[in-house]
PDB file with one MODEL, atoms N, CA, C and O in Angstrom:
MODEL        1
ATOM      1  N   UNK A   1     -18.586  13.510  -2.291  1.00  0.00           N
ATOM      2  CA  UNK A   1     -17.573  12.934  -3.151  1.00  0.00           C
ATOM      3  C   UNK A   1     -16.504  12.278  -2.267  1.00  0.00           C
ATOM      4  O   UNK A   1     -15.983  12.921  -1.356  1.00  0.00           O
ATOM      5  N   UNK A   2     -16.173  11.009  -2.524  1.00  0.00           N
ATOM      6  CA  UNK A   2     -15.164  10.317  -1.712  1.00  0.00           C
ATOM      7  C   UNK A   2     -13.769  10.918  -1.877  1.00  0.00           C
ATOM      8  O   UNK A   2     -13.431  11.490  -2.913  1.00  0.00           O
ATOM      9  N   UNK A   3     -13.004  10.772  -0.857  1.00  0.00           N
ATOM     10  CA  UNK A   3     -11.610  11.196  -0.831  1.00  0.00           C
ATOM     11  C   UNK A   3     -10.752  10.079  -1.412  1.00  0.00           C
ATOM     12  O   UNK A   3     -11.037   8.904  -1.178  1.00  0.00           O
ATOM     13  N   UNK A   4      -9.714  10.417  -2.160  1.00  0.00           N
ATOM     14  CA  UNK A   4      -8.763   9.423  -2.662  1.00  0.00           C
ATOM     15  C   UNK A   4      -7.512   9.475  -1.794  1.00  0.00           C
ATOM     16  O   UNK A   4      -6.887  10.525  -1.641  1.00  0.00           O
ATOM     17  N   UNK A   5      -7.161   8.325  -1.231  1.00  0.00           N
ATOM     18  CA  UNK A   5      -5.947   8.215  -0.426  1.00  0.00           C
ATOM     19  C   UNK A   5      -4.942   7.406  -1.242  1.00  0.00           C
ATOM     20  O   UNK A   5      -5.122   6.203  -1.435  1.00  0.00           O
ATOM     21  N   UNK A   6      -3.892   8.056  -1.718  1.00  0.00           N
ATOM     22  CA  UNK A   6      -2.849   7.390  -2.496  1.00  0.00           C
ATOM     23  C   UNK A   6      -1.631   7.148  -1.621  1.00  0.00           C
ATOM     24  O   UNK A   6      -1.074   8.084  -1.047  1.00  0.00           O
ATOM     25  N   UNK A   7      -1.220   5.893  -1.522  1.00  0.00           N
ATOM     26  CA  UNK A   7      -0.106   5.520  -0.650  1.00  0.00           C
ATOM     27  C   UNK A   7       1.006   4.856  -1.455  1.00  0.00           C
ATOM     28  O   UNK A   7       0.755   3.934  -2.230  1.00  0.00           O
ATOM     29  N   UNK A   8       2.227   5.329  -1.267  1.00  0.00           N
ATOM     30  CA  UNK A   8       3.389   4.723  -1.914  1.00  0.00           C
ATOM     31  C   UNK A   8       3.827   3.512  -1.095  1.00  0.00           C
ATOM     32  O   UNK A   8       3.578   3.449   0.109  1.00  0.00           O
ATOM     33  N   UNK A   9       4.464   2.572  -1.736  1.00  0.00           N
ATOM     34  CA  UNK A   9       4.968   1.397  -1.024  1.00  0.00           C
ATOM     35  C   UNK A   9       6.225   1.776  -0.243  1.00  0.00           C
ATOM     36  O   UNK A   9       6.251   1.670   0.983  1.00  0.00           O
ATOM     37  N   UNK A  10       7.244   2.210  -0.936  1.00  0.00           N
ATOM     38  CA  UNK A  10       8.541   2.479  -0.312  1.00  0.00           C
ATOM     39  C   UNK A  10       8.507   3.748   0.539  1.00  0.00           C
ATOM     40  O   UNK A  10       8.287   4.850   0.036  1.00  0.00           O
ATOM     41  N   UNK A  11       8.727   3.562   1.825  1.00  0.00           N
ATOM     42  CA  UNK A  11       8.756   4.687   2.745  1.00  0.00           C
ATOM     43  C   UNK A  11       7.413   5.008   3.371  1.00  0.00           C
ATOM     44  O   UNK A  11       7.341   5.834   4.281  1.00  0.00           O
ATOM     45  N   UNK A  12       6.346   4.373   2.903  1.00  0.00           N
ATOM     46  CA  UNK A  12       5.018   4.606   3.480  1.00  0.00           C
ATOM     47  C   UNK A  12       4.428   3.285   3.976  1.00  0.00           C
ATOM     48  O   UNK A  12       4.191   3.120   5.173  1.00  0.00           O
ATOM     49  N   UNK A  13       4.195   2.357   3.067  1.00  0.00           N
ATOM     50  CA  UNK A  13       3.641   1.053   3.451  1.00  0.00           C
ATOM     51  C   UNK A  13       4.734   0.082   3.893  1.00  0.00           C
ATOM     52  O   UNK A  13       4.466  -0.875   4.619  1.00  0.00           O
ATOM     53  N   UNK A  14       5.950   0.330   3.457  1.00  0.00           N
ATOM     54  CA  UNK A  14       7.106  -0.499   3.829  1.00  0.00           C
ATOM     55  C   UNK A  14       8.301   0.427   4.052  1.00  0.00           C
ATOM     56  O   UNK A  14       8.437   1.440   3.365  1.00  0.00           O
ATOM     57  N   UNK A  15       9.164   0.089   5.005  1.00  0.00           N
ATOM     58  CA  UNK A  15      10.356   0.914   5.215  1.00  0.00           C
ATOM     59  C   UNK A  15      11.266   0.892   3.988  1.00  0.00           C
ATOM     60  O   UNK A  15      11.294  -0.082   3.236  1.00  0.00           O
ATOM     61  N   UNK A  16      11.996   1.966   3.803  1.00  0.00           N
ATOM     62  CA  UNK A  16      12.980   2.014   2.724  1.00  0.00           C
ATOM     63  C   UNK A  16      14.162   1.130   3.124  1.00  0.00           C
ATOM     64  O   UNK A  16      14.695   1.240   4.228  1.00  0.00           O
ATOM     65  N   UNK A  17      14.552   0.263   2.213  1.00  0.00           N
ATOM     66  CA  UNK A  17      15.670  -0.656   2.443  1.00  0.00           C
ATOM     67  C   UNK A  17      16.662  -0.510   1.286  1.00  0.00           C
ATOM     68  O   UNK A  17      16.291  -0.022   0.218  1.00  0.00           O
ATOM     69  N   UNK A  18      17.922  -0.928   1.486  1.00  0.00           N
ATOM     70  CA  UNK A  18      18.923  -0.772   0.429  1.00  0.00           C
ATOM     71  C   UNK A  18      18.556  -1.463  -0.887  1.00  0.00           C
ATOM     72  O   UNK A  18      18.869  -0.953  -1.962  1.00  0.00           O
ATOM     73  N   UNK A  19      17.899  -2.615  -0.806  1.00  0.00           N
ATOM     74  CA  UNK A  19      17.528  -3.369  -2.006  1.00  0.00           C
ATOM     75  C   UNK A  19      16.011  -3.527  -2.041  1.00  0.00           C
ATOM     76  O   UNK A  19      15.424  -4.097  -1.122  1.00  0.00           O
ATOM     77  N   UNK A  20      15.378  -3.027  -3.092  1.00  0.00           N
ATOM     78  CA  UNK A  20      13.915  -3.033  -3.190  1.00  0.00           C
ATOM     79  C   UNK A  20      13.316  -4.418  -2.980  1.00  0.00           C
ATOM     80  O   UNK A  20      12.227  -4.547  -2.419  1.00  0.00           O
ATOM     81  N   UNK A  21      14.015  -5.443  -3.423  1.00  0.00           N
ATOM     82  CA  UNK A  21      13.514  -6.804  -3.275  1.00  0.00           C
ATOM     83  C   UNK A  21      13.448  -7.285  -1.836  1.00  0.00           C
ATOM     84  O   UNK A  21      12.806  -8.296  -1.548  1.00  0.00           O
ATOM     85  N   UNK A  22      14.107  -6.569  -0.926  1.00  0.00           N
ATOM     86  CA  UNK A  22      14.094  -6.937   0.489  1.00  0.00           C
ATOM     87  C   UNK A  22      12.957  -6.272   1.264  1.00  0.00           C
ATOM     88  O   UNK A  22      12.764  -6.562   2.445  1.00  0.00           O
ATOM     89  N   UNK A  23      12.211  -5.394   0.620  1.00  0.00           N
ATOM     90  CA  UNK A  23      11.153  -4.652   1.314  1.00  0.00           C
ATOM     91  C   UNK A  23      10.008  -5.569   1.730  1.00  0.00           C
ATOM     92  O   UNK A  23       9.596  -6.459   0.986  1.00  0.00           O
ATOM     93  N   UNK A  24       9.513  -5.330   2.925  1.00  0.00           N
ATOM     94  CA  UNK A  24       8.328  -6.027   3.426  1.00  0.00           C
ATOM     95  C   UNK A  24       7.380  -4.977   3.999  1.00  0.00           C
ATOM     96  O   UNK A  24       7.812  -3.938   4.499  1.00  0.00           O
ATOM     97  N   UNK A  25       6.091  -5.263   3.919  1.00  0.00           N
ATOM     98  CA  UNK A  25       5.108  -4.326   4.443  1.00  0.00           C
ATOM     99  C   UNK A  25       5.254  -4.197   5.955  1.00  0.00           C
ATOM    100  O   UNK A  25       5.534  -5.176   6.648  1.00  0.00           O
ATOM    101  N   UNK A  26       5.064  -2.994   6.453  1.00  0.00           N
ATOM    102  CA  UNK A  26       5.109  -2.736   7.885  1.00  0.00           C
ATOM    103  C   UNK A  26       3.981  -3.503   8.568  1.00  0.00           C
ATOM    104  O   UNK A  26       2.862  -3.535   8.056  1.00  0.00           O
ATOM    105  N   UNK A  27       4.259  -4.127   9.724  1.00  0.00           N
ATOM    106  CA  UNK A  27       3.187  -4.833  10.431  1.00  0.00           C
ATOM    107  C   UNK A  27       1.990  -3.905  10.682  1.00  0.00           C
ATOM    108  O   UNK A  27       2.157  -2.750  11.073  1.00  0.00           O
ATOM    109  N   UNK A  28       0.810  -4.420  10.457  1.00  0.00           N
ATOM    110  CA  UNK A  28      -0.413  -3.654  10.664  1.00  0.00           C
ATOM    111  C   UNK A  28      -0.934  -2.955   9.424  1.00  0.00           C
ATOM    112  O   UNK A  28      -2.081  -2.508   9.402  1.00  0.00           O
ATOM    113  N   UNK A  29      -0.102  -2.853   8.380  1.00  0.00           N
ATOM    114  CA  UNK A  29      -0.511  -2.155   7.159  1.00  0.00           C
ATOM    115  C   UNK A  29      -1.712  -2.837   6.503  1.00  0.00           C
ATOM    116  O   UNK A  29      -2.663  -2.164   6.108  1.00  0.00           O
ATOM    117  N   UNK A  30      -1.677  -4.148   6.386  1.00  0.00           N
ATOM    118  CA  UNK A  30      -2.798  -4.843   5.739  1.00  0.00           C
ATOM    119  C   UNK A  30      -4.086  -4.664   6.526  1.00  0.00           C
ATOM    120  O   UNK A  30      -5.152  -4.501   5.932  1.00  0.00           O
ATOM    121  N   UNK A  31      -4.006  -4.692   7.853  1.00  0.00           N
ATOM    122  CA  UNK A  31      -5.196  -4.470   8.675  1.00  0.00           C
ATOM    123  C   UNK A  31      -5.739  -3.058   8.467  1.00  0.00           C
ATOM    124  O   UNK A  31      -6.951  -2.866   8.372  1.00  0.00           O
ATOM    125  N   UNK A  32      -4.850  -2.072   8.397  1.00  0.00           N
ATOM    126  CA  UNK A  32      -5.271  -0.688   8.189  1.00  0.00           C
ATOM    127  C   UNK A  32      -5.909  -0.507   6.813  1.00  0.00           C
ATOM    128  O   UNK A  32      -6.938   0.156   6.693  1.00  0.00           O
ATOM    129  N   UNK A  33      -5.303  -1.094   5.768  1.00  0.00           N
ATOM    130  CA  UNK A  33      -5.876  -0.998   4.422  1.00  0.00           C
ATOM    131  C   UNK A  33      -7.231  -1.689   4.363  1.00  0.00           C
ATOM    132  O   UNK A  33      -8.154  -1.198   3.713  1.00  0.00           O
ATOM    133  N   UNK A  34      -7.349  -2.815   5.032  1.00  0.00           N
ATOM    134  CA  UNK A  34      -8.618  -3.538   5.066  1.00  0.00           C
ATOM    135  C   UNK A  34      -9.691  -2.697   5.752  1.00  0.00           C
ATOM    136  O   UNK A  34     -10.822  -2.623   5.272  1.00  0.00           O
ATOM    137  N   UNK A  35      -9.345  -2.067   6.863  1.00  0.00           N
ATOM    138  CA  UNK A  35     -10.302  -1.218   7.575  1.00  0.00           C
ATOM    139  C   UNK A  35     -10.747  -0.049   6.700  1.00  0.00           C
ATOM    140  O   UNK A  35     -11.931   0.284   6.663  1.00  0.00           O
ATOM    141  N   UNK A  36      -9.805   0.572   6.000  1.00  0.00           N
ATOM    142  CA  UNK A  36     -10.156   1.681   5.107  1.00  0.00           C
ATOM    143  C   UNK A  36     -11.061   1.221   3.973  1.00  0.00           C
ATOM    144  O   UNK A  36     -11.951   1.958   3.546  1.00  0.00           O
ATOM    145  N   UNK A  37     -10.839   0.013   3.488  1.00  0.00           N
ATOM    146  CA  UNK A  37     -11.628  -0.480   2.353  1.00  0.00           C
ATOM    147  C   UNK A  37     -13.097  -0.680   2.714  1.00  0.00           C
ATOM    148  O   UNK A  37     -13.948  -0.750   1.827  1.00  0.00           O
ATOM    149  N   UNK A  38     -13.398  -0.771   3.995  1.00  0.00           N
ATOM    150  CA  UNK A  38     -14.785  -0.932   4.431  1.00  0.00           C
ATOM    151  C   UNK A  38     -15.532   0.399   4.496  1.00  0.00           C
ATOM    152  O   UNK A  38     -16.698   0.441   4.888  1.00  0.00           O
ATOM    153  N   UNK A  39     -14.863   1.479   4.114  1.00  0.00           N
ATOM    154  CA  UNK A  39     -15.474   2.806   4.143  1.00  0.00           C
ATOM    155  C   UNK A  39     -15.387   3.462   2.767  1.00  0.00           C
ATOM    156  O   UNK A  39     -15.011   4.628   2.645  1.00  0.00           O
ATOM    157  N   UNK A  40     -15.734   2.706   1.748  1.00  0.00           N
ATOM    158  CA  UNK A  40     -15.615   3.183   0.360  1.00  0.00           C
ATOM    159  C   UNK A  40     -16.491   4.400   0.090  1.00  0.00           C
ATOM    160  O   UNK A  40     -16.217   5.164  -0.835  1.00  0.00           O
ATOM    161  N   UNK A  41     -17.543   4.590   0.886  1.00  0.00           N
ATOM    162  CA  UNK A  41     -18.396   5.760   0.679  1.00  0.00           C
ATOM    163  C   UNK A  41     -17.688   7.045   1.091  1.00  0.00           C
ATOM    164  O   UNK A  41     -18.091   8.135   0.684  1.00  0.00           O
ATOM    165  N   UNK A  42     -16.645   6.922   1.888  1.00  0.00           N
ATOM    166  CA  UNK A  42     -15.897   8.082   2.372  1.00  0.00           C
ATOM    167  C   UNK A  42     -14.561   8.239   1.651  1.00  0.00           C
ATOM    168  O   UNK A  42     -14.158   9.354   1.319  1.00  0.00           O
ATOM    169  N   UNK A  43     -13.876   7.122   1.411  1.00  0.00           N
ATOM    170  CA  UNK A  43     -12.533   7.203   0.835  1.00  0.00           C
ATOM    171  C   UNK A  43     -12.212   5.977  -0.006  1.00  0.00           C
ATOM    172  O   UNK A  43     -12.602   4.856   0.321  1.00  0.00           O
ATOM    173  N   UNK A  44     -11.495   6.215  -1.093  1.00  0.00           N
ATOM    174  CA  UNK A  44     -10.941   5.140  -1.924  1.00  0.00           C
ATOM    175  C   UNK A  44      -9.439   5.111  -1.666  1.00  0.00           C
ATOM    176  O   UNK A  44      -8.806   6.156  -1.518  1.00  0.00           O
ATOM    177  N   UNK A  45      -8.878   3.916  -1.612  1.00  0.00           N
ATOM    178  CA  UNK A  45      -7.452   3.765  -1.328  1.00  0.00           C
ATOM    179  C   UNK A  45      -6.758   3.211  -2.565  1.00  0.00           C
ATOM    180  O   UNK A  45      -7.236   2.257  -3.178  1.00  0.00           O
ATOM    181  N   UNK A  46      -5.626   3.815  -2.929  1.00  0.00           N
ATOM    182  CA  UNK A  46      -4.853   3.353  -4.079  1.00  0.00           C
ATOM    183  C   UNK A  46      -3.386   3.245  -3.685  1.00  0.00           C
ATOM    184  O   UNK A  46      -2.867   4.069  -2.932  1.00  0.00           O
ATOM    185  N   UNK A  47      -2.730   2.220  -4.204  1.00  0.00           N
ATOM    186  CA  UNK A  47      -1.285   2.091  -4.032  1.00  0.00           C
ATOM    187  C   UNK A  47      -0.644   2.732  -5.255  1.00  0.00           C
ATOM    188  O   UNK A  47      -0.908   2.333  -6.390  1.00  0.00           O
ATOM    189  N   UNK A  48       0.201   3.732  -5.012  1.00  0.00           N
ATOM    190  CA  UNK A  48       0.868   4.478  -6.072  1.00  0.00           C
ATOM    191  C   UNK A  48       2.362   4.203  -5.926  1.00  0.00           C
ATOM    192  O   UNK A  48       2.925   4.376  -4.845  1.00  0.00           O
ATOM    193  N   UNK A  49       3.003   3.775  -7.014  1.00  0.00           N
ATOM    194  CA  UNK A  49       4.407   3.397  -6.886  1.00  0.00           C
ATOM    195  C   UNK A  49       5.151   3.548  -8.202  1.00  0.00           C
ATOM    196  O   UNK A  49       4.563   3.491  -9.283  1.00  0.00           O
ATOM    197  N   UNK A  50       6.437   3.740  -8.086  1.00  0.00           N
ATOM    198  CA  UNK A  50       7.303   3.726  -9.251  1.00  0.00           C
ATOM    199  C   UNK A  50       7.748   2.313  -9.600  1.00  0.00           C
ATOM    200  O   UNK A  50       8.434   2.100 -10.600  1.00  0.00           O
ATOM    201  N   UNK A  51       7.355   1.347  -8.770  1.00  0.00           N
ATOM    202  CA  UNK A  51       7.697  -0.055  -9.024  1.00  0.00           C
ATOM    203  C   UNK A  51       6.869  -0.592 -10.187  1.00  0.00           C
ATOM    204  O   UNK A  51       5.815  -0.050 -10.519  1.00  0.00           O
ATOM    205  N   UNK A  52       7.357  -1.649 -10.791  1.00  0.00           N
ATOM    206  CA  UNK A  52       6.588  -2.301 -11.853  1.00  0.00           C
ATOM    207  C   UNK A  52       5.428  -3.078 -11.230  1.00  0.00           C
ATOM    208  O   UNK A  52       5.455  -3.401 -10.042  1.00  0.00           O
ATOM    209  N   UNK A  53       4.423  -3.371 -12.032  1.00  0.00           N
ATOM    210  CA  UNK A  53       3.289  -4.163 -11.564  1.00  0.00           C
ATOM    211  C   UNK A  53       3.773  -5.539 -11.109  1.00  0.00           C
ATOM    212  O   UNK A  53       3.280  -6.075 -10.117  1.00  0.00           O
ATOM    213  N   UNK A  54       4.726  -6.103 -11.826  1.00  0.00           N
ATOM    214  CA  UNK A  54       5.279  -7.407 -11.455  1.00  0.00           C
ATOM    215  C   UNK A  54       5.915  -7.350 -10.071  1.00  0.00           C
ATOM    216  O   UNK A  54       5.730  -8.263  -9.266  1.00  0.00           O
ATOM    217  N   UNK A  55       6.654  -6.297  -9.793  1.00  0.00           N
ATOM    218  CA  UNK A  55       7.291  -6.150  -8.486  1.00  0.00           C
ATOM    219  C   UNK A  55       6.247  -5.942  -7.390  1.00  0.00           C
ATOM    220  O   UNK A  55       6.379  -6.496  -6.298  1.00  0.00           O
ATOM    221  N   UNK A  56       5.217  -5.153  -7.668  1.00  0.00           N
ATOM    222  CA  UNK A  56       4.162  -4.925  -6.678  1.00  0.00           C
ATOM    223  C   UNK A  56       3.369  -6.192  -6.387  1.00  0.00           C
ATOM    224  O   UNK A  56       2.852  -6.362  -5.283  1.00  0.00           O
ATOM    225  N   UNK A  57       3.272  -7.078  -7.371  1.00  0.00           N
ATOM    226  CA  UNK A  57       2.474  -8.302  -7.215  1.00  0.00           C
ATOM    227  C   UNK A  57       3.028  -9.224  -6.134  1.00  0.00           C
ATOM    228  O   UNK A  57       2.299 -10.075  -5.625  1.00  0.00           O
ATOM    229  N   UNK A  58       4.288  -9.076  -5.777  1.00  0.00           N
ATOM    230  CA  UNK A  58       4.841  -9.941  -4.736  1.00  0.00           C
ATOM    231  C   UNK A  58       4.354  -9.556  -3.345  1.00  0.00           C
ATOM    232  O   UNK A  58       4.457 -10.346  -2.406  1.00  0.00           O
ATOM    233  N   UNK A  59       3.819  -8.336  -3.210  1.00  0.00           N
ATOM    234  CA  UNK A  59       3.202  -7.927  -1.953  1.00  0.00           C
ATOM    235  C   UNK A  59       1.764  -8.427  -1.959  1.00  0.00           C
ATOM    236  O   UNK A  59       1.129  -8.481  -3.012  1.00  0.00           O
ATOM    237  N   UNK A  60       1.250  -8.792  -0.794  1.00  0.00           N
ATOM    238  CA  UNK A  60      -0.135  -9.234  -0.695  1.00  0.00           C
ATOM    239  C   UNK A  60      -0.938  -8.099  -0.092  1.00  0.00           C
ATOM    240  O   UNK A  60      -0.828  -7.808   1.099  1.00  0.00           O
ATOM    241  N   UNK A  61      -1.743  -7.463  -0.919  1.00  0.00           N
ATOM    242  CA  UNK A  61      -2.602  -6.387  -0.432  1.00  0.00           C
ATOM    243  C   UNK A  61      -4.000  -6.937  -0.223  1.00  0.00           C
ATOM    244  O   UNK A  61      -4.544  -7.626  -1.086  1.00  0.00           O
ATOM    245  N   UNK A  62      -4.580  -6.626   0.938  1.00  0.00           N
ATOM    246  CA  UNK A  62      -5.940  -7.120   1.236  1.00  0.00           C
ATOM    247  C   UNK A  62      -6.971  -6.304   0.497  1.00  0.00           C
ATOM    248  O   UNK A  62      -8.168  -6.565   0.619  1.00  0.00           O
TER     249      UNK A  62
ENDMDL
END
């Protein structure tokens, strides 16, 4: 059975900043998510957030 890896945006994929709209993904995050996605037989990756879908859409996830 595959493992589920749930990652939050704020404080995990991007540093916490005073204004949520200023957040940017940490360098290397997209490469790491892409690498994990090639191992779907072992783990599934999900972005879990309290942000709205509209707000999350401004980030580019590979």
